[in-house]
MDTraj code that builds the backbone (N, CA, C; nanometers):
import mdtraj as md
import numpy as np

residues = "UNK UNK UNK UNK UNK UNK UNK UNK UNK UNK UNK UNK UNK UNK UNK UNK UNK UNK UNK UNK UNK UNK UNK UNK UNK UNK UNK UNK UNK UNK UNK UNK UNK UNK UNK UNK UNK UNK UNK UNK UNK UNK UNK UNK UNK UNK UNK UNK UNK UNK UNK UNK UNK UNK UNK UNK UNK UNK UNK UNK UNK UNK UNK UNK UNK UNK UNK UNK UNK UNK UNK UNK UNK UNK UNK UNK UNK UNK UNK UNK UNK UNK UNK UNK UNK UNK UNK UNK UNK UNK UNK UNK UNK UNK UNK UNK UNK UNK UNK UNK UNK UNK UNK UNK UNK UNK UNK UNK UNK UNK UNK UNK UNK UNK UNK UNK UNK UNK UNK UNK UNK UNK UNK UNK UNK UNK UNK UNK UNK".split()
xyz = np.array([
    [0.3987, -2.6061, 1.1406],
    [0.3610, -2.4665, 1.1477],
    [0.2890, -2.4392, 1.2789],
    [0.3080, -2.3201, 1.3260],
    [0.2335, -2.2764, 1.4432],
    [0.0931, -2.2373, 1.3992],
    [0.0097, -2.2086, 1.4937],
    [-0.1268, -2.1688, 1.4627],
    [-0.1275, -2.0295, 1.4005],
    [-0.2088, -2.0113, 1.2984],
    [-0.2212, -1.8821, 1.2307],
    [-0.2993, -1.7858, 1.3188],
    [-0.2455, -1.6622, 1.3344],
    [-0.3094, -1.5596, 1.4169],
    [-0.3309, -1.4333, 1.3359],
    [-0.4234, -1.3509, 1.3801],
    [-0.4553, -1.2243, 1.3145],
    [-0.3661, -1.1138, 1.3718],
    [-0.3107, -1.0299, 1.2822],
    [-0.2228, -0.9200, 1.3211],
    [-0.2632, -0.7924, 1.2484],
    [-0.2234, -0.6791, 1.3071],
    [-0.2412, -0.5485, 1.2450],
    [-0.1056, -0.4803, 1.2349],
    [-0.0875, -0.4033, 1.1299],
    [0.0366, -0.3287, 1.1143],
    [0.0384, -0.2152, 1.2162],
    [0.1522, -0.1912, 1.2767],
    [0.1662, -0.0832, 1.3733],
    [0.1471, 0.0512, 1.3023],
    [0.0900, 0.1469, 1.3721],
    [0.0559, 0.2772, 1.3130],
    [0.1773, 0.3512, 1.2578],
    [0.2944, 0.3294, 1.3169],
    [0.4136, 0.4005, 1.2697],
    [0.4893, 0.3242, 1.1610],
    [0.4352, 0.2146, 1.1120],
    [0.5010, 0.1323, 1.0096],
    [0.4468, 0.1671, 0.8709],
    [0.4761, 0.2884, 0.8262],
    [0.4294, 0.3316, 0.6948],
    [0.5322, 0.2969, 0.5878],
    [0.4909, 0.3039, 0.4617],
    [0.5793, 0.2776, 0.3488],
    [0.5733, 0.3955, 0.2524],
    [0.6769, 0.4087, 0.1720],
    [0.6792, 0.5021, 0.0608],
    [0.6507, 0.4180, -0.0628],
    [0.5556, 0.4628, -0.1465],
    [0.5184, 0.3809, -0.2619],
    [0.4820, 0.4666, -0.3823],
    [0.5113, 0.4118, -0.5003],
    [0.4772, 0.4743, -0.6277],
    [0.4180, 0.3666, -0.7167],
    [0.3055, 0.3984, -0.7805],
    [0.2435, 0.3020, -0.8706],
    [0.3139, 0.3057, -1.0064],
    [0.3349, 0.1883, -1.0633],
    [0.3948, 0.1763, -1.1962],
    [0.2835, 0.2024, -1.2987],
    [0.2451, 0.3308, -1.3094],
    [0.1354, 0.3722, -1.3970],
    [0.1935, 0.4242, -1.5280],
    [0.2640, 0.3374, -1.5969],
    [0.3295, 0.3710, -1.7232],
    [0.2897, 0.2696, -1.8296],
    [0.3053, 0.3077, -1.9548],
    [0.2869, 0.2104, -2.0623],
    [0.4118, 0.1232, -2.0642],
    [0.4009, 0.0069, -2.0040],
    [0.5140, -0.0840, -1.9897],
    [0.4623, -0.2264, -1.9796],
    [0.5500, -0.3193, -2.0043],
    [0.5158, -0.4602, -1.9837],
    [0.5547, -0.5040, -1.8431],
    [0.6052, -0.4100, -1.7628],
    [0.6527, -0.4437, -1.6298],
    [0.7999, -0.4792, -1.6346],
    [0.8477, -0.5439, -1.5296],
    [0.9877, -0.5843, -1.5255],
    [1.0042, -0.6997, -1.4279],
    [1.1179, -0.7659, -1.4364],
    [1.1512, -0.8738, -1.3427],
    [1.2734, -0.8309, -1.2620],
    [1.2853, -0.8894, -1.1418],
    [1.3991, -0.8611, -1.0557],
    [1.4196, -0.9796, -0.9623],
    [1.5395, -0.9883, -0.9059],
    [1.5715, -1.0963, -0.8120],
    [1.5615, -1.0443, -0.6693],
    [1.4884, -1.1202, -0.5879],
    [1.4752, -1.0867, -0.4455],
    [1.4214, -1.2098, -0.3748],
    [1.4529, -1.2255, -0.2486],
    [1.4032, -1.3341, -0.1648],
    [1.4373, -1.4719, -0.2226],
    [1.5521, -1.4792, -0.2914],
    [1.5987, -1.6061, -0.3449],
    [1.5279, -1.6522, -0.4709],
    [1.4521, -1.5631, -0.5362],
    [1.3804, -1.6027, -0.6573],
    [1.3580, -1.4849, -0.7501],
    [1.3054, -1.5136, -0.8661],
    [1.2736, -1.4123, -0.9651],
    [1.1344, -1.3577, -0.9372],
    [1.1227, -1.2253, -0.9297],
    [0.9961, -1.1585, -0.9026],
    [0.9518, -1.0832, -1.0276],
    [0.8226, -1.0637, -1.0423],
    [0.7683, -0.9951, -1.1598],
    [0.6785, -0.8805, -1.1158],
    [0.7089, -0.7614, -1.1660],
    [0.6250, -0.6441, -1.1442],
    [0.5423, -0.6221, -1.2704],
    [0.4120, -0.6137, -1.2539],
    [0.3206, -0.5977, -1.3667],
    [0.2778, -0.4521, -1.3794],
    [0.2304, -0.4102, -1.4966],
    [0.1794, -0.2732, -1.5087],
    [0.0730, -0.2468, -1.4024],
    [0.0806, -0.1318, -1.3381],
    [-0.0157, -0.0961, -1.2347],
    [0.0230, -0.1406, -1.0953],
    [0.1237, -0.2279, -1.0815],
    [0.1704, -0.2683, -0.9490],
    [0.2413, -0.1507, -0.8820],
    [0.2733, -0.1672, -0.7555],
    [0.3343, -0.0617, -0.6760],
    [0.4782, -0.0959, -0.6410],
    [0.5680, 0.0012, -0.6524],
    [0.7056, -0.0096, -0.6075],
    [0.7100, 0.0499, -0.4669],
    [0.7464, -0.0329, -0.3679],
    [0.7361, 0.0028, -0.2268],
    [0.8738, 0.0062, -0.1621],
    [0.8971, 0.1092, -0.0809],
    [1.0152, 0.1168, 0.0043],
    [0.9653, 0.1069, 0.1472],
    [0.9916, -0.0073, 0.2097],
    [0.9462, -0.0359, 0.3452],
    [1.0671, -0.0296, 0.4383],
    [1.0987, 0.0908, 0.4859],
    [1.2117, 0.1106, 0.5770],
    [1.3417, 0.0576, 0.5160],
    [1.3632, 0.0861, 0.3862],
    [1.4851, 0.0443, 0.3183],
    [1.4746, -0.0873, 0.2433],
    [1.3713, -0.1643, 0.2679],
    [1.3478, -0.2893, 0.1957],
    [1.2574, -0.2561, 0.0768],
    [1.3107, -0.2674, -0.0455],
    [1.2375, -0.2272, -0.1653],
    [1.1879, -0.3509, -0.2395],
    [1.0591, -0.3478, -0.2765],
    [0.9960, -0.4585, -0.3472],
    [0.8700, -0.4082, -0.4156],
    [0.8020, -0.4950, -0.4879],
    [0.6773, -0.4565, -0.5537],
    [0.5594, -0.5273, -0.4878],
    [0.4406, -0.4648, -0.5021],
    [0.3170, -0.5211, -0.4493],
    [0.2126, -0.5182, -0.5609],
    [0.1443, -0.6269, -0.5791],
    [0.0367, -0.6395, -0.6767],
    [-0.0624, -0.5248, -0.6612],
    [-0.1085, -0.4693, -0.7733],
    [-0.1966, -0.3511, -0.7683],
    [-0.3259, -0.3770, -0.6924],
    [-0.3894, -0.4929, -0.7121],
    [-0.5157, -0.5224, -0.6432],
    [-0.4940, -0.5406, -0.4932],
    [-0.3861, -0.6082, -0.4570],
    [-0.3539, -0.6260, -0.3154],
    [-0.3269, -0.4912, -0.2499],
    [-0.2498, -0.4060, -0.3163],
    [-0.2174, -0.2747, -0.2602],
    [-0.3450, -0.1928, -0.2400],
    [-0.4318, -0.1891, -0.3410],
    [-0.5561, -0.1108, -0.3325],
    [-0.6454, -0.1602, -0.2188],
    [-0.6449, -0.2900, -0.1943],
    [-0.7309, -0.3496, -0.0920],
    [-0.6747, -0.3357, 0.0496],
    [-0.5435, -0.3226, 0.0625],
    [-0.4833, -0.3317, 0.1956],
    [-0.4146, -0.2052, 0.2458],
    [-0.3835, -0.1105, 0.1585],
    [-0.3134, 0.0121, 0.1978],
    [-0.4018, 0.1345, 0.1819],
    [-0.3763, 0.2367, 0.2642],
    [-0.4456, 0.3653, 0.2574],
    [-0.3417, 0.4772, 0.2604],
    [-0.3666, 0.5862, 0.1840],
    [-0.2692, 0.6962, 0.1819],
    [-0.2703, 0.7773, 0.3110],
    [-0.1504, 0.8177, 0.3531],
    [-0.1344, 0.9110, 0.4644],
    [-0.1124, 1.0512, 0.4095],
    [-0.0334, 1.0600, 0.3041],
    [-0.0039, 1.1824, 0.2314],
    [0.0542, 1.1384, 0.0974],
    [0.0775, 1.2300, 0.0044],
    [0.1311, 1.1871, -0.1252],
    [0.2587, 1.1035, -0.1100],
    [0.2531, 0.9810, -0.1585],
    [0.3679, 0.8910, -0.1545],
    [0.3838, 0.8108, -0.0269],
    [0.3100, 0.8425, 0.0789],
    [0.3185, 0.7687, 0.2055],
    [0.1898, 0.6907, 0.2277],
    [0.2055, 0.5631, 0.2632],
    [0.0912, 0.4751, 0.2811],
    [0.1086, 0.3913, 0.4066],
    [-0.0041, 0.3478, 0.4619],
    [-0.0028, 0.2574, 0.5759],
    [-0.0940, 0.1393, 0.5425],
    [-0.0513, 0.0226, 0.5826],
    [-0.1331, -0.0967, 0.5617],
    [-0.2379, -0.1008, 0.6719],
    [-0.3647, -0.0911, 0.6337],
    [-0.4730, -0.0875, 0.7315],
    [-0.5469, -0.2197, 0.7424],
    [-0.5297, -0.3060, 0.6443],
    [-0.5979, -0.4354, 0.6479],
    [-0.5242, -0.5312, 0.7408],
    [-0.5994, -0.6165, 0.8062],
    [-0.5405, -0.7200, 0.8916],
    [-0.4694, -0.8239, 0.8059],
    [-0.3727, -0.8915, 0.8664],
    [-0.3070, -1.0067, 0.8047],
    [-0.3178, -1.1239, 0.9008],
    [-0.2976, -1.2437, 0.8487],
    [-0.2962, -1.3653, 0.9287],
    [-0.1595, -1.4274, 0.9090],
    [-0.0919, -1.4611, 1.0191],
    [0.0461, -1.5075, 1.0097],
    [0.0710, -1.6262, 1.1002],
    [0.1697, -1.7050, 1.0587],
    [0.2135, -1.8206, 1.1364],
    [0.3646, -1.8327, 1.1249],
    [0.4273, -1.8846, 1.2269],
    [0.5721, -1.9013, 1.2288],
    [0.6076, -2.0348, 1.1656],
    [0.7086, -2.0314, 1.0784],
    [0.7519, -2.1544, 1.0109],
    [0.8446, -2.2351, 1.1011],
    [0.8395, -2.3656, 1.0852],
    [0.9252, -2.4549, 1.1637],
    [1.0453, -2.5044, 1.0840],
    [1.0415, -2.4893, 0.9511],
    [1.1498, -2.5372, 0.8653],
    [1.1711, -2.4385, 0.7516],
    [1.2883, -2.4459, 0.6896],
    [1.3134, -2.3662, 0.5700],
    [1.2131, -2.4061, 0.4621],
    [1.1826, -2.3146, 0.3726],
    [1.0900, -2.3471, 0.2651],
    [1.0765, -2.2341, 0.1662],
    [0.9706, -2.2408, 0.0884],
    [0.9405, -2.1362, -0.0082],
    [0.7899, -2.1221, -0.0209],
    [0.7472, -2.0028, -0.0644],
    [0.6068, -1.9760, -0.0858],
    [0.5918, -1.9056, -0.2205],
    [0.4917, -1.9460, -0.2962],
    [0.4611, -1.8797, -0.4225],
    [0.3752, -1.7583, -0.3912],
    [0.4190, -1.6415, -0.4400],
    [0.3477, -1.5160, -0.4174],
    [0.2908, -1.4662, -0.5498],
    [0.2183, -1.3557, -0.5461],
    [0.1672, -1.2960, -0.6696],
    [0.2804, -1.2418, -0.7564],
    [0.3960, -1.2159, -0.6955],
    [0.5095, -1.1608, -0.7686],
    [0.6109, -1.2659, -0.8112],
    [0.6124, -1.3812, -0.7474],
    [0.7116, -1.4841, -0.7787],
    [0.7208, -1.5867, -0.6679],
    [0.8430, -1.6253, -0.6335],
    [0.8680, -1.7228, -0.5280],
    [0.9581, -1.6588, -0.4229],
    [0.9223, -1.6771, -0.2960],
    [1.0036, -1.6285, -0.1851],
    [1.0533, -1.7478, -0.1048],
    [1.1844, -1.7530, -0.0845],
    [1.2458, -1.8554, -0.0003],
    [1.2590, -1.7982, 0.1407],
    [1.2403, -1.8832, 0.2419],
    [1.2492, -1.8365, 0.3799],
    [1.3198, -1.9403, 0.4659],
    [1.3659, -1.8948, 0.5816],
    [1.4324, -1.9799, 0.6810],
    [1.3344, -2.0129, 0.7930],
    [1.3609, -2.1213, 0.8613],
    [1.2802, -2.1587, 0.9781],
    [1.2739, -2.0408, 1.0742],
    [1.1562, -2.0173, 1.1312],
    [1.1368, -1.9070, 1.2238],
    [1.0797, -1.7829, 1.1587],
    [1.0775, -1.7792, 1.0249],
    [1.0151, -1.6666, 0.9544],
    [0.8635, -1.6773, 0.9693],
    [0.7961, -1.5705, 0.9378],
    [0.6501, -1.5704, 0.9387],
    [0.5985, -1.5871, 0.7959],
    [0.5005, -1.6740, 0.7785],
    [0.4222, -1.6761, 0.6559],
    [0.3032, -1.5863, 0.6835],
    [0.2847, -1.4877, 0.5989],
    [0.1850, -1.3827, 0.6194],
    [0.0859, -1.3875, 0.5038],
    [-0.0428, -1.3773, 0.5373],
    [-0.1481, -1.3847, 0.4355],
    [-0.2401, -1.2638, 0.4471],
    [-0.2789, -1.2095, 0.3324],
    [-0.3733, -1.0982, 0.3294],
    [-0.5170, -1.1467, 0.3337],
    [-0.5348, -1.2733, 0.3676],
    [-0.6663, -1.3369, 0.3654],
    [-0.6694, -1.4429, 0.4756],
    [-0.7784, -1.4530, 0.5518],
    [-0.7830, -1.5518, 0.6608],
    [-0.7784, -1.6961, 0.6112],
    [-0.8090, -1.7186, 0.4833],
    [-0.8071, -1.8535, 0.4267],
    [-0.6685, -1.8947, 0.3785],
    [-0.5677, -1.8078, 0.3961],
    [-0.4321, -1.8421, 0.3555],
    [-0.4026, -1.8122, 0.2093],
    [-0.4716, -1.7147, 0.1523],
    [-0.4460, -1.6728, 0.0138],
    [-0.3616, -1.5468, 0.0161],
    [-0.3003, -1.5154, -0.0986],
    [-0.2206, -1.3937, -0.1137],
    [-0.1148, -1.3860, -0.0046],
    [-0.0271, -1.4859, -0.0023],
    [0.0730, -1.4964, 0.1030],
    [0.2122, -1.4544, 0.0622],
    [0.2952, -1.4353, 0.1639],
    [0.4360, -1.4002, 0.1460],
    [0.5092, -1.4326, 0.2754],
    [0.6409, -1.4283, 0.2732],
    [0.7210, -1.4578, 0.3921],
    [0.7920, -1.3324, 0.4402],
    [0.8084, -1.3217, 0.5727],
    [0.8776, -1.2079, 0.6341],
    [0.9687, -1.2619, 0.7443],
    [1.0931, -1.2129, 0.7479],
    [1.1840, -1.2512, 0.8558],
    [1.1206, -1.2149, 0.9895],
    [1.1447, -1.2959, 1.0907],
    [1.0803, -1.2784, 1.2212],
    [1.1039, -1.1406, 1.2806],
    [1.2290, -1.0930, 1.2813],
    [1.2560, -0.9631, 1.3440],
    [1.1852, -0.8496, 1.2697],
    [1.1766, -0.8574, 1.1368],
    [1.1054, -0.7550, 1.0602],
    [0.9558, -0.7604, 1.0895],
    [0.8990, -0.8811, 1.0909],
    [0.7555, -0.8935, 1.1174],
    [0.7207, -0.8390, 1.2552],
    [0.7975, -0.8763, 1.3551],
    [0.7679, -0.8351, 1.4922],
    [0.7884, -0.6847, 1.5133],
    [0.8734, -0.6209, 1.4328],
    [0.8925, -0.4756, 1.4379],
    [0.7726, -0.4036, 1.3768],
    [0.7092, -0.4631, 1.2744],
    [0.6033, -0.3953, 1.2012],
    [0.4610, -0.4303, 1.2438],
    [0.4406, -0.5471, 1.3040],
    [0.3039, -0.5948, 1.3325],
    [0.2835, -0.6222, 1.4804],
    [0.1567, -0.6191, 1.5202],
    [0.1185, -0.6563, 1.6569],
    [-0.0071, -0.7407, 1.6501],
    [-0.0256, -0.8303, 1.7465],
    [-0.1465, -0.9145, 1.7453],
    [-0.2740, -0.8286, 1.7481],
    [-0.3717, -0.8675, 1.6710],
    [-0.5004, -0.7967, 1.6710],
    [-0.5734, -0.8254, 1.8011],
    [-0.6503, -0.7273, 1.8517],
    [-0.7250, -0.7481, 1.9764],
    [-0.8317, -0.8549, 1.9606],
])
top = md.Topology()
chain = top.add_chain()
for i, resn in enumerate(residues, 1):
    res = top.add_residue(resn, chain, resSeq=i)
    for name in ("N", "CA", "C"):
        top.add_atom(name, md.element.get_by_symbol(name[0]), res)
traj = md.Trajectory(xyz[None], top)
């Protein structure tokens, strides 16, 4: 792995999101090569056509509203480039990734992680000053 660095989401990289605020047990879906689980209160996110769910606590801690239904991630992330194919356990399930992808963490200690393809990460994030 490369050295983990701090990044910020670019100001124009907003998402459309709706909270699953229904009486439900949630649902499961397949994405990123594994089974994912959306829990009650989690968020259904459309990130420039890439649709997935985000844990409710993570979303509340890392995103801020721009207008109804539009949000921007304001919290910093820490990321490193992978050297080999692999997988990471996330709050939603398991994500498989290819060498060169970024492992991204919502915590400097490497907690609350996920994987992002390199071109997507570099389009959405920039190194923190």
